[in-house]
C-alpha positions in Angstrom: 157.5 108.9 65.4 159.2 111.6 67.4 162.2 109.4 67.8 162.6 108.9 64.0 163.1 112.6 63.2 166.0 113.4 60.9 166.8 109.8 59.9 166.2 108.2 56.5 165.3 104.9 57.9 164.2 104.0 61.4 162.2 101.5 63.4 159.7 102.4 66.1 157.8 100.2 68.4 155.0 99.3 66.0 156.4 100.0 62.5 159.4 100.6 60.3 159.6 103.5 57.9 162.4 104.2 55.4 162.7 107.4 53.3 159.2 108.6 53.9 160.2 111.7 55.8 161.9 113.4 52.9 159.2 112.5 50.3 156.1 113.7 52.1 154.7 117.1 51.3 153.7 119.7 54.0 150.1 119.0 53.2 150.5 115.3 53.9 152.2 116.0 57.2 149.3 118.2 58.1 146.9 115.4 57.5 149.0 112.9 59.4 149.2 115.4 62.3 152.9 115.5 62.2 154.8 118.6 63.2 157.5 120.4 61.2 161.1 121.0 62.2 161.6 123.5 65.0 163.3 126.0 62.7 160.3 126.1 60.4 157.8 126.7 63.2 155.4 129.5 62.5 153.1 129.6 65.6 154.7 131.1 68.7 156.3 128.7 71.2 155.9 128.8 74.9 158.8 130.7 76.5 158.6 130.8 80.2 161.1 133.6 80.6 159.2 135.7 78.1 156.0 134.7 79.8 157.1 136.1 83.1 158.3 139.3 81.5 154.9 139.5 79.6 153.0 139.2 82.9 155.0 141.9 84.5 154.5 144.3 81.6 150.8 143.4 81.7 150.6 144.6 85.4 152.5 147.8 84.5 150.1 148.5 81.6 147.0 147.9 83.8 148.4 150.4 86.3 149.1 152.9 83.7 145.4 152.5 82.4 144.0 153.1 85.8 146.2 156.3 86.3 145.3 157.7 82.9 141.6 157.0 83.4 141.8 158.8 86.7 143.4 161.9 85.0 140.8 161.9 82.4 138.1 162.0 85.2 140.1 164.8 86.9 140.2 166.8 83.6 136.5 166.5 83.0 135.6 167.3 86.7 137.8 170.4 86.8 136.5 172.0 83.7 132.8 171.1 84.4 133.1 172.8 87.7 134.8 175.7 86.2 132.2 176.3 83.4 129.3 175.6 85.8 130.4 178.0 88.4 131.1 180.6 85.7 127.5 180.2 84.2 125.6 180.0 87.5 127.6 182.9 89.0 126.8 185.2 86.2 123.1 184.1 85.9 122.5 184.1 89.7 123.8 187.7 90.1 121.7 188.7 87.2 118.6 187.1 88.7 119.1 188.8 92.0 119.5 192.1 90.3 116.7 191.7 87.8 114.3 190.6 90.4 114.2 194.1 91.8 114.3 195.8 88.4 111.9 193.5 86.5 114.4 192.4 83.8 114.2 188.6 84.4 114.0 188.1 80.5 117.5 189.4 80.3 118.6 186.7 82.8 116.9 184.1 80.8 118.7 185.2 77.7 122.1 185.1 79.4 121.3 181.5 80.7 120.2 180.5 77.1 123.4 182.0 75.7 125.6 180.0 77.9 123.6 176.7 77.5 123.1 176.9 73.7 126.8 177.6 73.2 128.0 174.7 75.3 125.4 172.3 73.7 126.3 173.5 70.2 130.0 172.8 70.8 129.1 169.3 72.1 127.0 168.5 69.0 129.8 169.6 66.7 132.2 167.2 68.4 129.7 164.4 67.8 129.5 165.4 64.1 133.3 164.7 64.0 133.0 161.4 65.6 129.4 160.0 65.7 130.3 157.1 68.0 130.9 159.6 70.8 127.2 160.3 71.1 125.3 158.9 74.1 126.9 157.2 77.2 129.0 154.6 75.2 127.9 151.9 77.7 125.9 150.0 75.0 128.8 150.1 72.6 131.3 149.1 75.3 129.0 146.2 76.2 128.9 145.0 72.7 132.7 145.2 72.4 133.2 143.2 75.5 130.5 140.7 74.4 132.7 140.0 71.3 131.2 142.5 68.7 133.6 145.0 67.2 131.9 148.4 66.7 133.8 150.5 64.2 135.6 153.5 65.8 134.5 152.8 69.4 138.0 152.6 70.9 139.8 155.2 68.8 141.8 158.2 70.2 139.5 160.6 68.3 136.5 159.0 69.9 138.1 159.6 73.3 138.8 163.3 72.6 135.3 164.0 71.2 133.8 162.0 74.2 135.7 163.9 76.9 135.3 167.4 75.5 131.7 166.7 74.5 130.6 165.5 77.8 132.3 168.4 79.4 130.2 170.9 77.3 126.9 168.8 77.4 127.0 168.8 81.3 128.0 172.4 81.5 125.3 173.3 79.1 122.6 172.4 81.5 121.3 169.2 79.7 119.9 166.5 82.0 122.9 164.3 81.4 125.6 162.9 83.6 129.4 162.5 83.1 129.7 159.1 84.7 128.6 157.0 81.8 131.0 158.6 79.3 133.7 158.0 81.9 133.2 154.2 81.4 133.5 154.7 77.7 136.6 156.9 78.1 138.2 154.3 80.4 137.6 151.7 77.8 139.2 153.7 75.0 142.2 154.3 77.3 142.3 150.6 78.0 142.2 149.7 74.3 144.7 152.3 73.1 147.4 152.6 75.7 148.8 149.1 75.3 149.0 149.5 71.6 151.3 152.5 71.7 150.0 153.6 68.4 147.1 155.6 67.0 145.2 155.8 63.7 144.1 159.3 64.4 147.6 160.5 65.2 149.7 158.3 63.0 152.9 159.8 64.3 152.2 158.1 67.6 153.6 154.7 66.9 156.2 152.7 68.9 157.6 149.3 68.3 155.9 147.6 71.2 155.8 143.9 70.7 153.3 142.9 73.4 149.6 142.4 73.4 149.0 141.9 69.7 145.8 139.9 70.0 142.1 140.5 70.3 141.9 138.7 73.6 144.5 140.9 75.3 142.8 144.0 73.9 139.5 142.8 75.2 141.0 142.2 78.7 142.4 145.7 78.7 139.0 147.2 77.7 137.4 145.3 80.6 140.0 146.9 83.0 139.5 150.4 81.5 135.6 150.1 81.8 136.0 149.1 85.5 138.4 152.0 86.0 135.9 154.4 84.5 133.2 153.2 87.0 135.7 153.4 89.9 136.7 157.0 88.9 133.1 158.1 88.5 131.7 156.7 91.8 134.8 156.0 93.8 133.8 152.4 93.8 136.7 150.1 92.7 134.9 146.8 93.7 131.7 148.0 92.0 133.7 148.8 88.9 135.2 145.3 88.9 131.8 143.8 89.3 130.3 146.1 86.6 132.8 144.9 84.1 132.0 141.4 85.0 128.1 141.7 85.2 127.4 144.1 82.4 130.4 143.8 80.0 132.8 140.9 79.6 131.6 137.6 78.2 135.0 136.0 78.7 136.5 136.1 82.3 139.3 134.3 84.2 140.6 134.5 87.7 143.8 136.3 86.7 141.8 139.1 85.0 139.9 139.6 88.2 143.0 140.7 90.1 144.2 143.0 87.2 140.8 144.7 86.8 140.6 145.3 90.5 144.1 146.8 90.6 143.3 148.9 87.7 140.2 150.2 89.4 142.0 150.9 92.6 144.7 152.9 90.7 142.0 155.0 88.9 140.2 155.7 92.3 143.2 156.7 94.3 144.7 158.8 91.4 141.5 160.8 91.0 141.2 161.0 94.9 144.8 162.2 95.3 144.5 165.1 92.8 141.0 166.2 93.7 141.8 166.2 97.4 145.0 168.3 96.7 143.2 170.8 94.4 140.1 171.4 96.5 141.4 171.0 100.0 145.1 171.9 99.4 146.1 168.8 101.5 147.9 166.6 99.1 147.8 162.9 100.0 144.7 163.2 102.3 142.4 161.1 99.9 139.1 162.7 100.9 137.2 162.8 97.6 137.1 159.1 96.2 135.0 159.7 93.1 133.3 162.4 90.8 129.9 161.7 92.5 130.0 161.7 96.3 126.9 160.9 98.3 128.3 162.2 101.6 127.8 160.6 105.0 124.3 159.5 106.1 123.9 160.4 109.8 121.0 161.3 112.0 121.1 164.5 114.0 122.5 164.1 117.5 119.4 166.0 118.9 116.9 163.5 117.4 117.1 160.4 119.5 114.3 158.6 117.7 115.9 158.8 114.4 117.3 155.6 112.7 118.8 155.3 109.2 116.4 152.6 108.6 114.5 149.7 110.6 113.1 146.5 109.8 109.6 147.9 109.3 110.9 150.1 106.5 111.8 147.1 104.4 108.1 146.8 103.4 108.2 150.4 102.2 111.4 149.7 100.3 109.9 146.8 98.4 106.9 148.9 97.4 109.3 151.6 96.2 111.2 148.9 94.4 108.0 147.9 92.5 107.1 151.6 91.7 110.7 152.2 90.6 110.6 149.2 88.2 107.3 150.5 86.8 108.7 153.9 86.4 111.9 152.6 84.8 109.9 150.4 82.4 107.9 153.5 81.5 111.1 155.5 80.9 112.6 152.8 78.7 109.4 152.4 76.7 109.2 156.2 76.0 112.9 156.5 75.2 112.7 153.4 72.8 109.8 155.1 70.9 111.9 158.3 70.7 114.9 156.4 69.5 112.9 154.8 66.7 111.5 158.2 65.7 115.0 159.6 65.6 116.2 156.6 63.5 113.3 157.2 61.0 113.1 160.9 60.8 116.3 162.6 62.2 119.3 160.3 61.3 118.5 159.9 57.6 118.5 163.7 57.2 121.6 166.0 57.0 123.8 166.0 60.0 122.8 169.6 60.8 119.4 168.4 61.7 120.9 166.4 64.7 122.6 169.6 65.9 119.3 171.5 65.6 117.5 168.9 67.6 120.1 169.1 70.4 119.8 173.0 70.4 116.0 172.5 70.6 116.3 170.1 73.6 118.7 172.6 75.3 116.3 175.6 74.5 113.2 173.8 76.0 115.3 172.5 79.1 116.7 176.0 79.9 113.2 177.6 79.6 111.6 174.9 81.8 114.3 175.1 84.4 114.2 179.0 84.5 110.4 179.2 84.6 110.0 176.5 87.1 112.6 178.0 89.4 111.0 181.4 89.3 107.3 180.5 89.3 106.6 177.1 90.7 108.8 177.1 93.8 107.7 177.5 97.4 109.6 179.4 100.2 110.6 176.8 102.8 112.1 177.4 106.2 115.8 176.8 106.5 116.8 174.3 109.1 119.1 175.5 112.0 120.2 172.0 112.9 122.5 171.1 110.1 124.6 168.2 111.0 128.2 169.0 110.6 130.7 166.0 110.7 134.2 166.1 112.3 136.2 165.3 109.1 136.9 167.8 106.5 135.1 165.8 103.8 131.8 165.8 105.7 132.3 169.5 106.4 132.8 170.1 102.7 129.6 168.1 102.0 127.6 170.3 104.4 129.0 173.4 103.0 128.1 172.3 99.6 124.5 171.6 100.8 124.3 175.0 102.6 125.9 177.0 99.8 123.7 175.5 97.0 120.5 176.7 98.6 118.8 179.3 96.4 116.7 182.1 97.9 115.0 183.5 94.8 112.0 185.7 95.6 111.9 184.3 99.2 112.3 186.4 102.5 115.1 185.9 105.0 115.7 182.5 106.5 113.7 180.9 103.8 114.7 179.3 100.5 113.2 178.6 97.2 112.9 174.7 97.1 112.3 174.4 93.3 115.3 176.8 92.4 117.4 174.8 94.9 116.8 171.6 92.8 116.8 173.1 89.3 119.3 176.0 89.5 122.2 173.9 90.7 124.5 171.2 89.3 122.9 167.8 89.4 125.3 166.5 92.0 124.5 169.4 94.3 120.8 168.7 93.9 121.3 165.1 94.8 123.1 166.2 98.0 120.2 168.5 98.8 117.8 165.6 98.6 120.0 163.3 100.6 121.2 165.6 103.3 119.0 168.7 103.5 117.3 168.8 106.9 114.7 171.4 105.6 111.6 170.0 104.1 110.8 170.1 100.3 107.2 170.7 99.4 105.4 167.5 98.2 104.0 169.6 95.3 107.5 170.8 94.4 108.9 167.3 94.5 106.1 165.9 92.4 106.4 168.7 89.7 110.3 168.4 89.8 110.0 164.6 89.2 107.6 164.8 86.3 109.4 167.5 84.6 112.8 166.0 85.2 111.6 162.5 84.1 110.1 163.8 80.8 113.1 166.1 79.9 115.8 163.4 80.9 113.8 160.8 78.7 113.9 163.3 75.8 117.5 164.1 76.2 119.0 160.6 76.3 119.6 159.9 72.7 120.3 163.3 71.2 123.6 163.8 69.4 125.7 164.8 72.4 127.8 162.7 74.8 125.5 162.0 77.7 125.3 159.7 80.8 122.2 158.4 82.4 123.4 157.5 85.9 123.1 160.9 87.6 119.8 162.0 85.9 118.3 158.6 87.0 119.7 159.1 90.5 118.3 162.6 90.8 115.0 161.7 89.5 114.8 158.7 91.8 116.0 160.8 94.8 113.1 163.2 94.3 110.7 160.3 94.2 112.1 158.8 97.4 112.0 162.1 99.2 108.4 162.5 98.1 107.6 159.2 99.6 109.3 160.2 102.9 107.4 163.4 103.0 104.1 161.7 102.5 104.9 159.1 105.3 106.0 161.9 107.6 103.3 164.4 107.1 100.2 162.2 106.3 100.8 158.9 108.0 102.7 160.2 111.0 105.8 158.1 110.8 108.1 160.5 112.4 111.0 158.1 112.9 112.0 157.7 109.2 115.1 159.3 107.9 114.3 161.3 104.7 117.9 160.8 103.3 117.5 157.0 103.4 114.3 157.1 101.5 115.8 159.4 98.9 118.7 156.9 98.5 116.4 154.0 98.1 114.2 155.9 95.7 117.3 156.8 93.6 118.4 153.0 93.6 114.8 151.9 92.7 114.6 154.2 89.7 118.1 153.6 88.5 117.6 149.9 88.8 114.3 150.1 87.0 116.1 151.8 84.1 119.4 150.0 83.7 118.4 146.6 85.4 121.7 146.1 87.2 121.8 144.3 90.4 125.2 143.2 91.9 127.4 145.8 90.6 124.9 148.7 91.3 124.4 147.5 94.9 128.1 147.5 95.6 128.6 150.9 93.8 125.9 152.6 95.9 127.3 151.0 99.1 130.7 152.3 98.3 129.4 155.6 97.3 127.6 156.1 100.6 130.4 154.5 102.7 127.6 152.9 104.8 127.5 149.0 104.8 124.3 149.0 106.8 122.5 150.1 103.5 123.5 146.8 101.8 120.4 144.9 102.5 117.7 147.6 101.6 119.7 148.6 98.5 119.9 144.9 97.3 116.3 144.1 98.1 115.1 147.3 96.2 117.2 146.7 93.2 116.1 143.1 92.9 112.4 144.0 93.1 112.9 146.9 90.7 114.7 144.6 88.2 112.1 141.8 88.4 109.2 144.4 88.0 110.9 146.1 85.0 111.8 142.9 83.3 108.2 141.9 83.3 107.6 144.7 80.7 110.8 145.3 78.7 114.5 145.2 78.9 117.0 147.6 80.4 117.8 150.9 78.6 121.2 149.7 77.4 119.9 146.4 76.0 117.1 148.2 74.2 119.6 150.5 72.5 121.8 147.5 71.6 118.8 145.8 70.1 117.8 149.0 68.0 121.4 149.0 66.6 120.8 145.5 65.4 124.0 144.2 67.3 123.9 140.3 67.8 124.6 140.4 71.5 124.7 137.2 73.3 122.9 136.8 76.6 124.3 134.9 79.6 122.5 131.7 78.8 119.8 130.3 76.5 116.2 129.5 77.5 115.5 125.9 78.5 113.3 125.1 75.6 116.1 125.9 73.2 117.6 122.5 73.9 115.0 121.0 71.6 117.3 122.3 68.9 120.6 120.9 67.9 123.7 122.4 66.2 122.3 121.1 62.8 119.1 123.1 63.2 120.9 126.5 63.7 124.2 126.2 61.6 124.7 127.7 58.2 125.2 124.9 55.6 126.1 127.2 52.8 129.8 127.5 53.3 132.4 129.8 51.7 135.7 127.7 52.0 139.2 127.7 50.6 141.4 124.8 49.7 144.9 124.1 51.3 146.5 125.2 48.0 144.5 127.8 46.2 145.2 130.1 43.3 145.5 133.8 44.1 142.6 134.7 41.7 140.4 132.4 43.8 141.5 133.9 47.1 140.9 137.5 45.8 137.5 136.6 44.5 136.4 135.1 47.7 137.7 137.9 49.8 136.2 140.6 47.7 132.7 139.0 47.3 132.3 138.1 51.0 132.6 139.7 54.4 133.3 136.6 56.4 136.0 136.8 59.1 137.1 133.3 58.7 137.0 130.5 56.2 137.1 126.6 56.6 140.0 124.9 54.9 138.8 121.8 53.3 139.4 119.1 50.6 136.6 117.6 48.5 135.7 113.9 49.1 135.3 111.6 46.2 133.2 108.5 45.9 135.6 106.4 44.0 137.9 105.3 46.9 138.0 101.6 47.8 137.0 100.4 51.2 139.8 100.3 53.7 140.7 97.9 56.5 138.0 95.4 55.8 139.5 92.8 58.0 139.4 94.8 61.2 136.1 93.6 62.8 136.2 96.0 65.7 136.4 99.1 63.5 133.8 97.6 61.1 131.3 97.3 64.0 132.0 101.0 65.0 131.5 102.0 61.3 128.2 100.2 61.2 127.0 101.8 64.4 128.0 105.4 63.2 126.9 105.1 59.5 123.3 105.5 60.1 123.6 108.8 61.9 126.1 110.6 59.8 124.8 114.0 58.6 126.0 115.5 55.3 125.7 119.0 53.9 123.5 117.8 51.1 121.2 115.9 53.5 120.8 119.0 55.7 120.1 121.2 52.7 117.6 118.7 51.4 115.7 118.7 54.7 115.6 122.5 54.8 114.5 122.9 51.2 111.7 120.5 51.8 110.5 122.4 54.8 110.9 125.9 53.5 110.6 125.4 49.7 113.3 127.8 49.0 115.0 126.1 46.1 114.0 126.0 42.4 111.8 123.2 41.2 114.6 121.8 39.0 116.8 121.3 42.0 114.0 119.7 43.9 113.3 117.4 41.0 116.9 116.3 40.7 117.0 115.9 44.4 114.0 113.5 44.3 115.4 111.6 41.3 118.7 111.1 43.1 117.2 110.3 46.5 116.7 106.5 46.1 120.1 106.0 44.4 121.9 107.9 47.1 120.3 105.8 49.8 121.4 102.6 48.0 124.9 104.0 47.7 125.1 104.9 51.3 124.3 101.3 52.1 127.3 100.1 50.0 129.9 102.6 51.0 131.7 102.9 54.1 132.3 106.6 54.7 134.6 106.3 57.7 136.8 103.8 55.9 137.1 106.2 53.0 138.1 108.9 55.4 140.9 106.8 56.9 142.1 105.9 53.4 142.2 109.5 52.4 144.4 110.3 55.4 147.3 108.8 53.5 146.7 110.4 50.1 147.5 113.9 48.9 144.9 116.6 48.8 142.6 116.0 45.8 141.5 118.7 43.5 143.7 121.5 45.0 142.6 124.3 42.8 139.5 123.3 40.9 138.3 125.5 38.0 134.7 124.1 37.8 132.1 126.4 39.1 128.6 125.4 40.3 126.0 124.8 37.7 122.2 125.2 37.8 122.0 121.6 36.5 123.9 120.2 39.5 122.0 118.0 41.9 122.0 118.7 45.6 124.8 116.2 46.2 126.9 118.0 43.5 126.2 121.4 44.9 126.8 120.4 48.5 129.5 117.8 48.0 131.2 116.4 51.1 134.1 118.4 52.4 136.8 117.1 54.8 137.6 119.7 57.4 141.3 120.5 58.1 141.2 123.9 59.9 140.2 127.5 60.0 142.1 130.6 58.4 141.2 134.2 59.2 140.6 136.8 56.6 143.3 138.9 58.0 145.7 136.1 57.6 144.8 135.7 53.9 145.1 139.3 53.2 148.5 139.5 54.8 149.7 136.5 52.8 148.6 138.2 49.6 150.1 141.6 50.5 153.5 140.0 51.4 153.5 137.9 48.3 153.6 134.5 50.1 152.9 132.1 47.2 154.5 129.6 44.7 154.2 128.8 41.0 152.5 125.7 39.8 155.9 124.3 38.5 157.4 124.5 42.0 156.9 122.6 45.2 155.0 124.3 48.0 158.2 124.0 50.1 159.6 126.9 48.0 156.9 129.3 49.3 158.2 132.0 51.6 157.4 131.5 55.2 156.3 134.3 57.7 156.8 134.1 61.4 154.0 134.8 63.9 155.4 138.2 64.7 155.4 139.1 60.9 151.7 137.9 60.6 150.6 140.1 63.6 152.7 143.1 62.7 149.8 145.0 61.3 147.4 144.3 64.2 144.8 145.7 64.8 144.5 147.5 61.5 145.2 144.8 58.9 145.2 145.7 55.2 141.9 145.7 53.3 141.5 143.4 50.3 140.0 146.3 48.3 143.3 148.3 48.8 145.2 145.5 47.3 147.1 146.2 44.0 146.2 143.3 41.8 148.8 144.3 39.2 151.6 143.2 41.5 150.0 139.7 41.7 150.1 136.8 39.3 146.6 135.3 39.5 147.9 131.8 38.6 150.2 131.6 41.5 149.2 129.3 44.4 149.1 130.1 48.1 149.7 127.2 50.6 147.6 128.2 53.6 148.2 125.1 55.7 151.1 126.5 57.8 149.0 129.5 58.9 145.7 127.9 59.5 144.4 126.8 62.9 144.4 122.9 62.5 142.5 122.3 65.6 139.8 124.8 66.3 136.7 124.2 68.6 134.3 122.1 66.7 130.9 120.5 67.7 128.9 117.5 66.4 125.6 118.2 64.4 123.8 116.6 67.3 125.1 118.8 70.1 122.3 120.6 72.1 122.1 124.4 71.5 122.8 125.1 75.1 126.1 123.3 74.8 127.0 125.1 71.6 126.0 128.4 73.2 128.1 128.0 76.4 131.1 126.8 74.3 130.8 129.8 72.0 130.3 132.3 74.7 132.8 131.2 77.3 135.7 130.6 75.0 135.2 133.9 73.2 134.6 132.3 69.7 133.6 133.9 66.5 133.2 130.8 64.4 132.3 127.3 65.5 132.5 124.6 62.7 130.1 121.7 62.8 131.8 118.5 61.9 130.1 115.1 61.5 131.4 111.8 62.7 133.6 111.2 59.6 135.4 114.5 59.8 133.4 116.4 57.2 132.4 119.9 57.9 128.5 120.2 57.4 128.1 123.8 58.6 129.3 126.6 60.7 127.8 128.5 63.7 128.5 132.2 64.1 127.3 134.8 66.6 124.2 135.6 64.4 123.1 132.0 64.8 123.0 132.2 68.6 121.1 135.4 69.0 117.7 135.2 70.9 115.7 136.3 67.9 117.4 133.7 65.6 116.9 130.9 68.0 113.2 131.8 68.6 112.7 131.8 64.8 114.4 128.3 64.5 112.3 127.0 67.3 109.1 128.0 65.7 110.2 126.4 62.5 111.0 123.3 64.5 107.6 123.1 65.9 106.1 123.5 62.5 108.0 120.6 61.0 107.1 118.2 63.8 
C-alpha cells in the first residue's frame, strides 16, 4: 500500500483501491496499521545527524556529572576535616590540662557542646527534606529498580544531604560519609542533564536533550557509580556497584559511560585533594575519601607474609562469624526501625530531633568515659614502616599522629582512646597499620560498644552512611582474631593488618550482602591485587551465612517502606503460575475517542500511570471468511483456549467468594447459555471483521449496574494501545479536542517535543481549571498512544513475564488473548515476591 500514497485510485499486486484513502478516518487507519503522512507525524523520527550530536552531548554530560560529584566529595571532606580538627583540638588540649587539675567534667561538657550542636543542625536539615535522612542507598536502589520515590533526586535533597552528613560526621555519630556520597552523586546525575530545578525555579534553560525516564535513569546510574568512586577511589568498583546493587536495565553502551563518569569523579577528587593537602597539584596521590594505605610487612621481619594458603581456613571461619554478626546487626536494626515507625515517626517532628540528640548524648558520654577509664597503656612500636612515596609517608604520619596518650606514661599510648578519640578513618588506619598491639580486652569492648551504638544510630533522622562504621567494627573484630592467634595459639607469621582487613570485609559483607562490587572496591582501596582471593572468599561466605537468616540491611529498609522492589529473578516454583494468575482483570480504560468529562473523572478517581486504549466487542457481528478452510482450522484450534475477562473473573470469584450472591447467581444462570454461544460464534472471525469497521461505542454514557451479569460487567475489550496519564493531562491542559459536530481531523496536533516540554514535572489533574473545558468535547487519543507496547499471552509463564518486565524497564504489561482482547494488566506490584508467594499459595489451594 506504500506505493498507493497520495493517489485517488491505484492498483497494487494483490488488490485495487479507489478513493479509500480520503474517506478513512484516523481511527480506521490505526486499526489497519497504516501510517499517516510525514507532515502529520507526531512521534520523533530517527535522525542520524541528531543521533550523533545526541551521543556527543551525552558523553559531555556524563563527564560533567563525574566532575561535579568529585567536587561535592571534596567539599564534604574539606569541612569534615576542618570541623573535626577544631573539635578534637579543643577537647584534647582540655583533657590534657584537666587531667592534671581534675576537671574532666568540663572537657566532657565541651565535647558535648560540639557534638550536640552539629547533630542538631543535621537534624534540622532533615526536617527540611526528610528524604535526606539515612544513607540514601535504599532510595537510589529503588529509583534504579524502576520505582520513583518522591523528592529523592531534587536539588534541595542534595543540599540537605551534603550539609547534613557534614554535620553528622563532625558531630561524632557513628556514621560515614561514603553512603550519602552515592546518593549525592545520584542527585547530581538526575539534575544536571535537566538544566532546571524545582527548588530554584530561576534555574531553567532550554535544553532539548534527555527528556525521558530512561535517559534520566541512566544518568542516575552514572551518578551513583561516581559517588562510590569518589568515596573509595574505586571507579571499577563503582561501575560494578551500579550494576549489581542498582540498575535493573543495563546495556553495553551504558557500561562505558558509567566507567568514564566514575573515572572523572575519582581523578577530580584526587587532583584537588592532592593539591590541597600536599601542595603538589597534578600528583594524584589521594584517590578517594577513604584510603586504606599500603599493606606491607616490616623489612626486619623476614617471616612475615601478608597471607598464606593456611590463612584461608581462618578467613572462611571469619566469613561465617561476620555473616552471623551482620545478620544480628540487621535483625536488631530492623526491630529499631519498626519501633521508630510505630512510636517516633507518627509524633511531631521535634521528637525525631530529640531522638537524634539523645543518640548523640549517649554516644559522646560512652566515647569519653571509655577513652578515659577502659583503655590500657600499650608500648609504642619503634619499627614503624615508612614507605618511599609521599602517600605512604602521609598514611604513616596519620597513624603516628592519631595515637592518644591519655593518662599513660612516656612511650606508651591509650589504646581505647586511640580508637574512640579519633575520626573513624584514622581509627581504621590504626587497626590496619599500627604495629603496636591492642589489648584483646580493649578490642572486645570497643567492638561491643561500637556494634550497639552503630546499630542504634543507623535510622535516626540525620544523613548517615553505614560503610565506614561497618568497616571499623569489622576491623576491630579482625584485629581481635589476629591477637588471639598470635598470643594464644602461637601463629607468629600472621600479619595483623590482613586479618583486620578481612574482618572488615566479613562484617561489611554480612551487613550489606554485596559480593562482586564490594570485592573490587576493597581491592582498589588497598591497591593490593593479592588480596582478591581472600576478600572474595570471605564476602561470599559472609553473604551465604547472612542470607540464611535475613536480607541485607538495604533490602530490609526497602521492605519496611513497602516499595515493590523487583529481585533479579523469580524462584523456580513460580513457573507453576501463568500471567492470567497474577494479572489484574479489573481494568480502568479509555476509548480512542472519549469525552473530556470522562477523562477528567478517570484521572481524578484513579492513580494509575497508564491506561489501555480499547473498544468494546459486540456479539452481533456475522461470521467472516467462512470459505477459507485454513483459517477456519486455526480458529477451531484456538477457540477452546481463549481466555476472557469474564471467564477469569468467574474463576477468581468461585475460588475467593469475593462477589455478591446476586452476581454469582446471574453468573451461574448465564454459564450454560454462554458456553452454547461460544460454540456457535467464531471470535477470531469477528475480530477480523471488526478490523474494517469504525470504532463502536466511542463515548458510551451507560455506567455499570448491580444487575449486570459477569459478562456484562467484564465485557470483551479489543486492545489498541497504551496511553500515559501525563499524556492525557497534557492533552487536556493544551485543549487538544474537537466537538461532536466536527471530524477528529479538526483536532489540534501536538508534536513530540511539545508533549515532552513539561518533563519531568507534568501538570497535575487536580490543578486543572475545569471552567476552561467543555465537558462534552471529545479527545482523540489515537495519535498519542503507544500502538505496539509489549504484551504477553495469558498462558505465559511467570518467569518469562518477570524477565520481560524487568529487563525492558516496563511499568505496565498488558495481557492480551489470542483474538486481540485485553484480559488484564501486569504491574510491578503483581511481580513482587510477596504477591507471587500469595498467588502460589492460592494456586495450591485450588488444585
